[in-house]
KOLMILO-21557 format. One record per residue (C-alpha): residue in three letters; x, y, z. Coordinates in steps of 0.2 Angstrom, whole numbers, padded with zeros to 4 digits, always signed. Example, Ala and Ser with C-alpha at 12.3 -4.5 7.8 and 13.67 -1.06 7.14 Angstrom:
BEGIN
ALA+0062-0022+0039;SER+0068-0005+0036;
END
This chain:
BEGIN
UNK+0769-0191+0168;UNK+0757-0188+0181;UNK+0757-0192+0200;UNK+0746-0189+0215;UNK+0754-0188+0233;UNK+0747-0184+0250;UNK+0730-0179+0243;UNK+0737-0167+0231;UNK+0739-0169+0212;UNK+0755-0164+0202;UNK+0757-0163+0184;UNK+0774-0162+0175;UNK+0769-0156+0158;UNK+0781-0154+0143;UNK+0778-0135+0142;UNK+0797-0133+0136;UNK+0791-0141+0120;UNK+0779-0127+0117;UNK+0792-0114+0121;UNK+0805-0122+0110;UNK+0792-0121+0095;UNK+0785-0104+0098;UNK+0797-0094+0086;UNK+0794-0108+0072;UNK+0775-0107+0075;UNK+0774-0088+0075;UNK+0783-0088+0058;UNK+0772-0102+0051;UNK+0758-0098+0038;UNK+0740-0095+0044;UNK+0729-0110+0048;UNK+0714-0112+0038;UNK+0699-0123+0040;UNK+0684-0127+0029;UNK+0672-0131+0044;UNK+0659-0120+0052;UNK+0666-0108+0065;UNK+0663-0114+0083;UNK+0669-0098+0092;UNK+0683-0085+0093;UNK+0697-0081+0105;UNK+0693-0066+0116;UNK+0708-0066+0127;UNK+0726-0073+0127;UNK+0739-0071+0140;UNK+0756-0080+0139;UNK+0760-0095+0128;UNK+0745-0103+0120;UNK+0745-0114+0104;UNK+0732-0119+0091;UNK+0734-0136+0083;UNK+0723-0139+0067;UNK+0725-0152+0054;UNK+0742-0157+0061;UNK+0748-0139+0060;UNK+0752-0128+0075;UNK+0754-0109+0078;UNK+0753-0097+0092;UNK+0735-0092+0097;UNK+0731-0074+0096;UNK+0715-0063+0101;UNK+0701-0064+0088;UNK+0707-0080+0081;UNK+0692-0090+0074;UNK+0690-0108+0082;UNK+0683-0122+0072;UNK+0677-0140+0076;UNK+0693-0151+0077;UNK+0704-0138+0084;UNK+0715-0142+0099;UNK+0721-0128+0111;UNK+0736-0129+0123;UNK+0743-0117+0135;UNK+0760-0116+0143;UNK+0765-0113+0161;UNK+0760-0095+0160;UNK+0746-0097+0146;UNK+0728-0093+0148;UNK+0714-0093+0134;UNK+0696-0087+0134;UNK+0684-0092+0120;UNK+0667-0085+0116;UNK+0657-0098+0106;UNK+0644-0095+0093;UNK+0630-0098+0105;UNK+0636-0085+0118;UNK+0645-0098+0129;UNK+0661-0094+0137;UNK+0676-0106+0140;UNK+0692-0102+0150;UNK+0707-0113+0147;UNK+0719-0111+0161;UNK+0738-0113+0162;UNK+0746-0130+0157;UNK+0730-0136+0150;UNK+0724-0144+0133;UNK+0706-0143+0126;UNK+0699-0150+0110;UNK+0683-0143+0101;UNK+0677-0160+0095;UNK+0660-0154+0090;UNK+0651-0137+0091;UNK+0636-0133+0081;UNK+0622-0121+0086;UNK+0606-0122+0075;UNK+0593-0110+0084;UNK+0579-0115+0072;UNK+0581-0133+0077;UNK+0588-0134+0095;UNK+0588-0153+0094;UNK+0602-0152+0080;UNK+0614-0142+0091;UNK+0628-0150+0098;UNK+0643-0146+0109;UNK+0656-0159+0113;UNK+0673-0154+0121;UNK+0687-0164+0127;UNK+0698-0158+0141;UNK+0714-0168+0139;UNK+0723-0162+0155;UNK+0723-0146+0166;UNK+0708-0135+0171;UNK+0694-0127+0161;UNK+0679-0117+0165;UNK+0663-0118+0156;UNK+0649-0105+0156;UNK+0634-0111+0147;UNK+0627-0102+0132;UNK+0611-0105+0121;UNK+0615-0124+0119;UNK+0616-0125+0138;UNK+0600-0115+0140;UNK+0590-0123+0126;UNK+0598-0140+0123;UNK+0606-0146+0139;UNK+0605-0164+0133;UNK+0616-0159+0118;UNK+0631-0153+0128;UNK+0645-0165+0134;UNK+0663-0162+0141;UNK+0674-0177+0141;UNK+0690-0180+0151;UNK+0701-0195+0149;UNK+0691-0205+0162;UNK+0674-0195+0164;UNK+0659-0188+0154;UNK+0651-0172+0161;UNK+0634-0166+0156;UNK+0625-0150+0162;UNK+0609-0143+0169;UNK+0613-0125+0163;UNK+0628-0120+0172;UNK+0645-0112+0176;UNK+0657-0125+0182;UNK+0676-0128+0182;UNK+0684-0145+0180;UNK+0701-0152+0184;UNK+0708-0167+0173;UNK+0722-0179+0174;UNK+0724-0196+0168;UNK+0720-0202+0186;UNK+0706-0190+0192;UNK+0692-0179+0186;UNK+0686-0167+0199;UNK+0674-0152+0197;UNK+0666-0138+0206;UNK+0650-0128+0202;UNK+0647-0110+0203;UNK+0630-0109+0196;UNK+0617-0122+0190;UNK+0621-0140+0191;UNK+0631-0154+0182;UNK+0631-0173+0181;UNK+0646-0184+0179;UNK+0649-0202+0175;UNK+0664-0213+0172;UNK+0668-0217+0154;UNK+0662-0235+0150;UNK+0655-0246+0136;UNK+0638-0238+0140;UNK+0646-0220+0142;UNK+0658-0219+0128;UNK+0670-0204+0124;UNK+0663-0192+0111;UNK+0644-0196+0115;UNK+0631-0183+0115;UNK+0624-0176+0131;UNK+0626-0183+0150;UNK+0627-0201+0154;UNK+0614-0209+0165;UNK+0614-0224+0176;UNK+0620-0230+0193;UNK+0638-0223+0190;UNK+0632-0205+0187;UNK+0631-0192+0201;UNK+0625-0174+0202;UNK+0632-0157+0210;UNK+0622-0141+0211;UNK+0627-0123+0216;UNK+0618-0125+0233;UNK+0632-0138+0237;UNK+0646-0125+0236;UNK+0656-0134+0250;UNK+0657-0150+0239;UNK+0666-0157+0224;UNK+0661-0170+0212;UNK+0675-0183+0208;UNK+0679-0198+0198;UNK+0696-0208+0200;UNK+0703-0219+0188;UNK+0695-0236+0190;UNK+0680-0229+0199;UNK+0663-0237+0194;UNK+0654-0221+0200;UNK+0656-0203+0203;UNK+0655-0197+0221;UNK+0653-0181+0231;UNK+0668-0176+0242;UNK+0675-0162+0252;UNK+0693-0168+0250;UNK+0705-0165+0237;UNK+0712-0150+0228;UNK+0700-0139+0219;UNK+0701-0134+0201;UNK+0704-0116+0206;UNK+0718-0121+0218;UNK+0726-0133+0205;UNK+0726-0120+0191;UNK+0721-0103+0197;UNK+0711-0092+0186;UNK+0718-0077+0177;UNK+0712-0060+0184;UNK+0703-0057+0168;UNK+0692-0072+0171;UNK+0682-0063+0184;UNK+0674-0053+0171;UNK+0667-0067+0161;UNK+0649-0070+0159;UNK+0639-0081+0147;UNK+0625-0072+0137;UNK+0609-0080+0132;UNK+0596-0075+0119;UNK+0578-0075+0124;UNK+0568-0091+0122;UNK+0557-0083+0109;UNK+0570-0083+0095;UNK+0561-0087+0078;UNK+0568-0097+0064;UNK+0582-0088+0055;UNK+0583-0074+0068;UNK+0599-0079+0077;UNK+0610-0064+0073;UNK+0628-0065+0078;UNK+0634-0053+0065;UNK+0628-0047+0048;UNK+0635-0054+0031;UNK+0645-0042+0020;UNK+0657-0042+0005;UNK+0676-0046+0009;UNK+0684-0031+0018;UNK+0695-0019+0009;UNK+0714-0021+0008;UNK+0718-0003+0011;UNK+0710+0014+0014;UNK+0708+0019-0004;UNK+0700+0003-0008;UNK+0688+0005+0007;UNK+0683+0022+0000;UNK+0681+0016-0018;UNK+0670+0001-0011;UNK+0658+0012-0001;UNK+0656+0025-0015;UNK+0652+0012-0027;UNK+0639+0005-0016;UNK+0632+0022-0012;UNK+0630+0026-0031;UNK+0617+0012-0033;UNK+0599+0016-0034;UNK+0586+0010-0021;UNK+0585+0011-0003;UNK+0603+0016+0000;UNK+0600+0032-0010;UNK+0588+0038+0004;UNK+0600+0033+0017;UNK+0614+0043+0009;UNK+0603+0058+0007;UNK+0598+0058+0025;UNK+0616+0057+0030;UNK+0621+0072+0019;UNK+0608+0082+0028;UNK+0617+0078+0044;UNK+0635+0081+0039;UNK+0642+0087+0056;UNK+0651+0077+0069;UNK+0636+0070+0080;UNK+0636+0071+0099;UNK+0637+0054+0108;UNK+0620+0056+0115;UNK+0607+0068+0108;UNK+0594+0063+0121;UNK+0580+0060+0108;UNK+0573+0046+0118;UNK+0571+0048+0137;UNK+0571+0030+0141;UNK+0578+0019+0127;UNK+0571+0001+0126;UNK+0587-0004+0115;UNK+0604-0001+0122;UNK+0621-0009+0119;UNK+0635-0016+0130;UNK+0652-0022+0128;UNK+0658-0040+0129;UNK+0669-0043+0145;UNK+0685-0044+0134;UNK+0682-0025+0129;UNK+0678-0018+0147;UNK+0684+0000+0144;UNK+0673+0012+0135;UNK+0657+0022+0135;UNK+0644+0008+0137;UNK+0642-0004+0152;UNK+0647-0022+0151;UNK+0634-0033+0144;UNK+0633-0043+0160;UNK+0630-0028+0170;UNK+0616-0022+0159;UNK+0608-0039+0160;UNK+0610-0042+0178;UNK+0611-0025+0185;UNK+0594-0024+0193;UNK+0582-0023+0177;UNK+0575-0040+0177;UNK+0565-0036+0161;UNK+0581-0034+0151;UNK+0587-0048+0139;UNK+0600-0051+0126;UNK+0593-0046+0109;UNK+0602-0059+0098;UNK+0613-0046+0090;UNK+0632-0044+0092;UNK+0649-0040+0084;UNK+0667-0042+0090;UNK+0665-0028+0102;UNK+0646-0025+0106;UNK+0630-0034+0109;UNK+0612-0027+0110;UNK+0601-0028+0125;UNK+0583-0024+0125;UNK+0568-0022+0136;UNK+0558-0038+0134;UNK+0542-0036+0124;UNK+0528-0049+0121;UNK+0531-0047+0102;UNK+0536-0033+0090;UNK+0521-0024+0082;UNK+0529-0020+0065;UNK+0519-0011+0051;UNK+0516-0021+0035;UNK+0518-0006+0023;UNK+0527+0011+0021;UNK+0544+0017+0026;UNK+0552+0023+0042;UNK+0566+0036+0043;UNK+0577+0036+0059;UNK+0588+0049+0067;UNK+0604+0045+0076;UNK+0601+0047+0095;UNK+0617+0040+0102;UNK+0632+0029+0097;UNK+0649+0022+0103;UNK+0662+0020+0089;UNK+0680+0014+0087;UNK+0694+0010+0075;UNK+0699-0008+0081;UNK+0717-0013+0077;UNK+0717-0032+0082;UNK+0711-0030+0100;UNK+0716-0011+0103;UNK+0702+0002+0102;UNK+0704+0020+0096;UNK+0689+0031+0100;UNK+0681+0037+0084;UNK+0666+0049+0080;UNK+0652+0048+0068;UNK+0645+0060+0055;UNK+0632+0059+0040;UNK+0620+0046+0049;UNK+0605+0039+0040;UNK+0594+0024+0042;UNK+0579+0019+0032;UNK+0568+0004+0034;UNK+0555-0002+0021;UNK+0542-0013+0030;UNK+0533-0018+0013;UNK+0549-0024+0005;UNK+0557-0030+0022;UNK+0573-0021+0019;UNK+0584-0008+0027;UNK+0599+0003+0022;UNK+0611+0013+0032;UNK+0625+0025+0030;UNK+0637+0034+0042;UNK+0654+0041+0041;UNK+0667+0036+0054;UNK+0682+0048+0060;UNK+0697+0045+0070;UNK+0714+0054+0072;UNK+0724+0039+0065;UNK+0714+0039+0049;UNK+0719+0048+0033;UNK+0701+0054+0031;UNK+0684+0048+0035;UNK+0678+0031+0032;UNK+0660+0027+0024;UNK+0651+0014+0033;UNK+0637+0009+0022;UNK+0626-0007+0020;UNK+0609-0014+0019;UNK+0600-0030+0020;UNK+0584-0039+0027;UNK+0571-0035+0040;UNK+0564-0051+0047;UNK+0546-0054+0053;UNK+0552-0053+0071;UNK+0560-0036+0069;UNK+0578-0040+0066;UNK+0590-0031+0054;UNK+0604-0041+0045;UNK+0615-0035+0031;UNK+0617-0046+0016;UNK+0632-0053+0006;UNK+0632-0037-0005;UNK+0634-0025+0009;UNK+0651-0018+0011;UNK+0649-0017+0030;UNK+0643-0031+0042;UNK+0627-0024+0051;UNK+0615-0032+0063;UNK+0601-0024+0073;UNK+0584-0024+0080;UNK+0568-0013+0080;UNK+0560-0010+0097;UNK+0543-0017+0101;UNK+0534-0002+0094;UNK+0546+0000+0079;UNK+0550+0018+0086;UNK+0568+0014+0090;UNK+0582+0005+0082;UNK+0598-0002+0088;UNK+0611-0006+0074;UNK+0629-0013+0076;UNK+0642-0011+0062;UNK+0659-0018+0058;UNK+0669-0014+0042;UNK+0687-0019+0038;UNK+0696-0004+0031;UNK+0712-0015+0029;UNK+0717-0031+0036;UNK+0718-0030+0055;UNK+0710-0013+0055;UNK+0691-0011+0057;UNK+0678+0002+0060;UNK+0666-0005+0074;UNK+0652+0003+0083;UNK+0635+0003+0091;UNK+0621+0015+0087;UNK+0604+0019+0094;UNK+0591+0028+0082;UNK+0575+0036+0085;UNK+0560+0036+0073;UNK+0557+0053+0064;UNK+0540+0059+0068;UNK+0529+0068+0056;
END
């Protein structure tokens, strides 16, 4: 039941139901979905639930989110999502959000689509690639309003009687739901009922009340931040966008790989079997054998690297800077390099185009790295030995090998893999690779950035970011 008194909005949510069900939901079997992943949970605090195909369970960090999922938070619950296009969504306490549609197709932006439904409470949305390249394909619906974007960072408050939003960056357009602007539609609604709000109007809110024929700007009413204050962790959130010159097939979120190992012994066996094959991996292994000692974190082989890595905001402790600080810390020429794993993303100095050789091989020496053993969301510092990276330009293939060491491991872990080199200079492991790898070559093909992730056993992964320098004759 919802009510509004004296200019303030009050909601009486049935959060006790969530608390009563929590124990049962934790013990329930994992939820599975056949749909394409839409994003993942990067942060959870307090009581938060996922409903999928009429089943419910408690949300945890690293949970994959799919189209059709409904997320609900309790009185102390907060959830942050990182979507497949780099967008960020924050669902605050006593709120419910559905991922109606979320598809990102970089090779055909007109086929991308994001449709969210905020049933009640407060959500914050920070645009990703869909918002940057396909604004007309984004929509957030509330029970009474449709919200479109102009490429933005906004927060919206939703009840059955009012939808009210504020803008931090960019702009939004809001219109009341009607026969001409139906729920679940694609993109913003136009017409006499629509109104816009931009970041230059920081002292204003955009509002629709139940029964209104049009949205209106106002200075009155409780703001989304006042109604459901953000979690302190929300201050670190930033959306990350890829450069506008992404070519077909070059959107690299992570590399492909074989299914991960079930235990340490199986991980060793899987890697050793792969290393015993003939081909490019043989050369990567041989180079690794020639550098068997633990490597320093930074050898200083490149004075000013053009490829670097940063951490996503939900992993803000470590050797490297947060991605948002790398992108917005004063170097206007830096851009996201389309490459990421669960902890890191690559950032590069913008170049007009990469000049790649069309024949021959390139051999790279490890210059610097940051590596961890990740147990769910906890990170243990790790070291690297036996590094080797080989790129075959004629065959458009690459292979890499390195060993990861950490105190908690019974021994070293072989991180090995290989895959394709695209025409635009991106590296991506294939489905036969034990480790998921994704990376990029520099504009002159004399540097390489490579991210890796390998499941040692369920819930335990070797994850890292590496920078390599071309070996000169």
